[in-house]
Structure formats: structure tokens, C-alpha cells
FIVO-297892 format. One record per residue (C-alpha): x, y, z. Coordinates in steps of 0.5 Angstrom, whole numbers, plus 500, padded with zeros to 3 digits. Layout:
% FIVO-297892
[site [X, Y, Z]]
...
//
This chain:
% FIVO-297892
[site [500, 500, 500]]
[site [503, 507, 498]]
[site [504, 512, 504]]
[site [499, 517, 501]]
[site [495, 518, 495]]
[site [493, 525, 492]]
[site [487, 526, 488]]
[site [490, 530, 482]]
[site [483, 533, 481]]
[site [483, 536, 488]]
[site [490, 538, 489]]
[site [492, 545, 487]]
[site [499, 544, 487]]
[site [500, 549, 493]]
[site [506, 545, 496]]
[site [502, 546, 503]]
[site [503, 538, 505]]
[site [510, 538, 503]]
[site [512, 544, 507]]
[site [508, 542, 513]]
[site [511, 535, 514]]
[site [516, 535, 520]]
[site [521, 530, 517]]
[site [521, 533, 510]]
[site [519, 526, 506]]
[site [514, 529, 501]]
[site [517, 531, 494]]
[site [514, 537, 491]]
[site [520, 539, 486]]
[site [516, 538, 480]]
[site [511, 544, 481]]
[site [507, 541, 475]]
[site [506, 534, 478]]
[site [502, 532, 485]]
[site [507, 531, 491]]
[site [510, 524, 492]]
[site [513, 521, 497]]
[site [521, 521, 497]]
[site [525, 515, 497]]
[site [525, 511, 504]]
[site [519, 516, 506]]
[site [515, 510, 509]]
[site [520, 508, 514]]
[site [521, 516, 516]]
[site [514, 518, 517]]
[site [512, 520, 524]]
[site [504, 518, 522]]
[site [503, 525, 525]]
[site [497, 526, 520]]
[site [500, 534, 519]]
[site [500, 533, 511]]
[site [493, 531, 511]]
[site [491, 535, 516]]
[site [494, 542, 513]]
[site [491, 540, 506]]
[site [485, 545, 505]]
[site [483, 541, 499]]
[site [482, 534, 502]]
[site [486, 532, 496]]
[site [491, 528, 500]]
[site [490, 521, 504]]
[site [494, 517, 508]]
[site [495, 510, 507]]
[site [494, 508, 514]]
[site [489, 514, 516]]
[site [483, 514, 512]]
[site [481, 521, 511]]
[site [474, 519, 513]]
[site [476, 518, 520]]
[site [479, 525, 521]]
[site [474, 530, 524]]
[site [474, 536, 520]]
[site [476, 542, 524]]
[site [469, 547, 526]]
[site [471, 554, 526]]
[site [465, 555, 530]]
[site [468, 551, 536]]
[site [474, 555, 536]]
[site [476, 559, 542]]
[site [478, 566, 543]]
[site [483, 569, 547]]
[site [478, 571, 553]]
[site [476, 563, 553]]
[site [483, 560, 553]]
[site [485, 565, 558]]
[site [479, 563, 563]]
[site [480, 556, 561]]
[site [488, 556, 563]]
[site [488, 561, 569]]
[site [481, 559, 572]]
[site [484, 552, 572]]
[site [484, 549, 580]]
[site [487, 543, 583]]
[site [481, 540, 586]]
[site [482, 537, 593]]
[site [475, 536, 595]]
[site [470, 531, 592]]
[site [463, 529, 592]]
[site [462, 522, 594]]
[site [460, 520, 587]]
[site [463, 515, 582]]
[site [465, 517, 575]]
[site [462, 512, 570]]
[site [468, 509, 566]]
[site [465, 511, 559]]
[site [467, 519, 562]]
[site [474, 517, 564]]
[site [475, 514, 558]]
[site [472, 520, 554]]
[site [477, 524, 558]]
[site [483, 520, 556]]
[site [482, 519, 549]]
[site [483, 527, 549]]
[site [489, 526, 552]]
[site [492, 522, 546]]
[site [492, 528, 542]]
[site [498, 531, 547]]
[site [504, 533, 543]]
[site [510, 528, 544]]
[site [517, 527, 541]]
[site [517, 524, 534]]
[site [509, 522, 535]]
[site [511, 516, 539]]
[site [505, 517, 544]]
[site [509, 514, 549]]
[site [503, 514, 555]]
[site [499, 508, 557]]
[site [494, 509, 562]]
[site [492, 505, 568]]
[site [485, 507, 571]]
[site [484, 506, 579]]
[site [476, 506, 579]]
[site [475, 502, 585]]
[site [475, 506, 591]]
[site [477, 501, 595]]
[site [483, 500, 591]]
[site [484, 507, 591]]
[site [484, 507, 599]]
[site [489, 501, 599]]
[site [494, 505, 594]]
[site [493, 511, 599]]
[site [495, 507, 605]]
[site [501, 504, 602]]
[site [503, 511, 600]]
[site [503, 513, 607]]
[site [507, 507, 609]]
[site [512, 510, 604]]
[site [512, 517, 607]]
[site [512, 514, 614]]
[site [519, 511, 613]]
[site [521, 517, 609]]
[site [520, 521, 616]]
[site [524, 516, 620]]
[site [530, 515, 615]]
[site [530, 523, 612]]
[site [526, 527, 617]]
[site [529, 534, 615]]
[site [527, 532, 608]]
[site [520, 529, 609]]
[site [518, 535, 614]]
[site [520, 540, 608]]
[site [515, 537, 604]]
[site [510, 536, 609]]
[site [510, 529, 609]]
[site [509, 529, 617]]
[site [502, 532, 616]]
[site [500, 527, 611]]
[site [502, 521, 616]]
[site [498, 525, 622]]
[site [492, 526, 618]]
[site [492, 518, 616]]
[site [493, 517, 623]]
[site [487, 521, 625]]
[site [482, 518, 620]]
[site [483, 523, 614]]
[site [486, 521, 607]]
[site [490, 527, 604]]
[site [494, 523, 599]]
[site [488, 523, 594]]
[site [484, 527, 598]]
[site [478, 522, 598]]
[site [478, 522, 590]]
[site [474, 516, 588]]
[site [479, 515, 582]]
[site [486, 515, 580]]
[site [489, 516, 573]]
[site [496, 514, 572]]
[site [500, 515, 565]]
[site [505, 510, 565]]
[site [510, 508, 560]]
[site [517, 504, 558]]
[site [522, 507, 563]]
[site [527, 507, 558]]
[site [523, 511, 553]]
[site [526, 517, 552]]
[site [520, 521, 550]]
[site [516, 518, 556]]
[site [517, 523, 562]]
[site [515, 529, 558]]
[site [510, 526, 553]]
[site [506, 523, 559]]
[site [506, 529, 563]]
[site [503, 533, 557]]
[site [498, 528, 556]]
[site [496, 528, 563]]
[site [496, 536, 563]]
[site [491, 535, 557]]
[site [487, 530, 561]]
[site [487, 535, 567]]
[site [485, 541, 563]]
[site [479, 537, 559]]
[site [477, 535, 566]]
[site [472, 541, 567]]
[site [469, 540, 560]]
[site [466, 534, 563]]
[site [464, 537, 570]]
[site [470, 534, 573]]
[site [476, 536, 578]]
[site [483, 533, 578]]
[site [489, 534, 582]]
[site [496, 532, 581]]
[site [498, 526, 586]]
[site [505, 528, 588]]
[site [506, 524, 594]]
[site [503, 518, 590]]
[site [508, 519, 584]]
[site [514, 520, 589]]
[site [512, 513, 593]]
[site [511, 509, 586]]
[site [518, 511, 584]]
[site [521, 509, 591]]
[site [517, 504, 594]]
[site [517, 497, 592]]
[site [511, 494, 595]]
[site [507, 500, 592]]
[site [510, 498, 585]]
[site [508, 491, 586]]
[site [501, 493, 587]]
[site [500, 497, 581]]
[site [502, 491, 577]]
[site [505, 495, 571]]
[site [507, 492, 565]]
[site [514, 489, 565]]
[site [519, 495, 564]]
[site [514, 501, 565]]
[site [514, 506, 571]]
[site [509, 511, 573]]
[site [510, 518, 570]]
[site [504, 522, 573]]
[site [498, 521, 576]]
[site [492, 525, 577]]
[site [486, 524, 583]]
[site [479, 525, 579]]
[site [472, 526, 581]]
[site [466, 530, 581]]
[site [468, 537, 585]]
[site [464, 538, 591]]
[site [465, 546, 590]]
[site [466, 550, 584]]
[site [470, 557, 584]]
[site [468, 564, 582]]
[site [474, 568, 581]]
[site [481, 567, 579]]
[site [487, 568, 584]]
[site [493, 572, 582]]
[site [500, 569, 581]]
[site [507, 572, 581]]
[site [509, 576, 575]]
[site [513, 572, 570]]
[site [520, 572, 570]]
[site [522, 574, 563]]
[site [529, 574, 560]]
[site [529, 577, 553]]
[site [535, 576, 548]]
//
């Protein structure tokens, strides 16, 4: 199968597809003919779909990605600056949740949005583990507290600098401050030796967190759990991630108990111009 085909009637010979290709594997040296793949293009292609997405005429179709499967961009859905400004500045880390289960299909819809996060060489390194069972979430919280407790004993100054004592004391007093009572946890994991994984998984989770509000959900990065999952073997065993994988970022998630009505201020940006 050819890497891509071009409809010679629809093609306007504008060269857009060749210009936007990140790895420059589309030959448009003959301005009278339609673009064509360069030699070895199939091996170099990132499967990103830039060429097909950028063609305004719908003339190019990738052999591995049918044009009919690609959702058209609807200009009516485009956000203005004010909407994006509110979305990003109005994002809050949710630490108080309703006692309500989020249906699996909604969480899956959220994760599907995360697939569209940028990743190096379009590797899309993230795999996803959803801890949907509340008892399992509670179990992981308890194991995280075990790790924090041992860290307080072995590295008390370091542990107190990160307020681990507050989390442990809260647990002992009956308050769960690891996931703050969130009913679910979403974990992005990947091969630990995959070079694009650390940033790719974090950006994918950031997409998930930002998209959560559109589905009526609240989310927060689970920092203590993330730390424990990287350093506490019993917790690593409990996660049962595939061989060679590690957690690169976890979010607690659920329906927020409260909404927010204004945007707090932040420090002025530290900018150096050159």
C-alpha cells in the first residue's frame, strides 16, 4: 500500500503538504505534478497526519489513516483568546470531591482526549491505568502513607520539608490526604527507557486535567503517590504495570464538591529577552 495517495483533480499544486511535513518526506520538486513520497518515506513517516490535516482541498489521503476517519475542524467551535484565557487561568486543583462514582465511559472519553497531546516523534508513549475501584484507591493511599512514614524515619528533615508528616498524621487521624477522597486515579505509564515518555506522559496528563472541567470533573496531580510509586517496591508491585513500565504521572479525579468563582493572582512572570 502506498504511503499516501493524492487526487489529481482536487490537488491545487500548492505544496502545503510538503511544507508542513515535519520530516520532509514529500517531494514537490515538480510543480506541474502532484506531490509524491521520497524514497524511504514509509520508514521515516511519523504517522502524525500533518500533511492530510493541512490540505484545505481534501486531496491527500494516507494509506494508514482514511480521510473519512479524520474529524473536520469546525470553525464555530474555535475558542477566542478570552475563552482560552479563562480555561487556563481558571483551572483549579480539586481536593474536595463528591461521594459519587464517575462512569467508566466518561473517564475513557477523557483519556481519549489525552491521546492528542504532542509527543516526541509522535511516539504517543502513554499507556493508561485507571484505578476505578474506590477500595483499590484507598489501598494505594495507605501504601503511599507507608512510604511517607518510612521516609519520615529515614530522612526526617527532607520529609518534613515536603509536609509528609501532615499526610501521615492525617491518615492516623482518619483523614485521607493522599488522594483527598477522590473516587478514581488515572495513571499514565510507559516504558521507563522510552526517551519521550517523561515529557510525553506529563503533557498527555495535562491535556486530561484541562479537559476534565468540560465533562464536569475535577482533577489534581497526585504528587505523594507519584513519589511513592517510583521509590516504594510494595507499591510498584501493587500497581502491576507491564514489565519495564513505570508511572510518569497520576491524577486523582472525580466530581468536584464545590465550584470556583474567581481567578486568583499569580507571581509576575520572570522573563529574559535576547
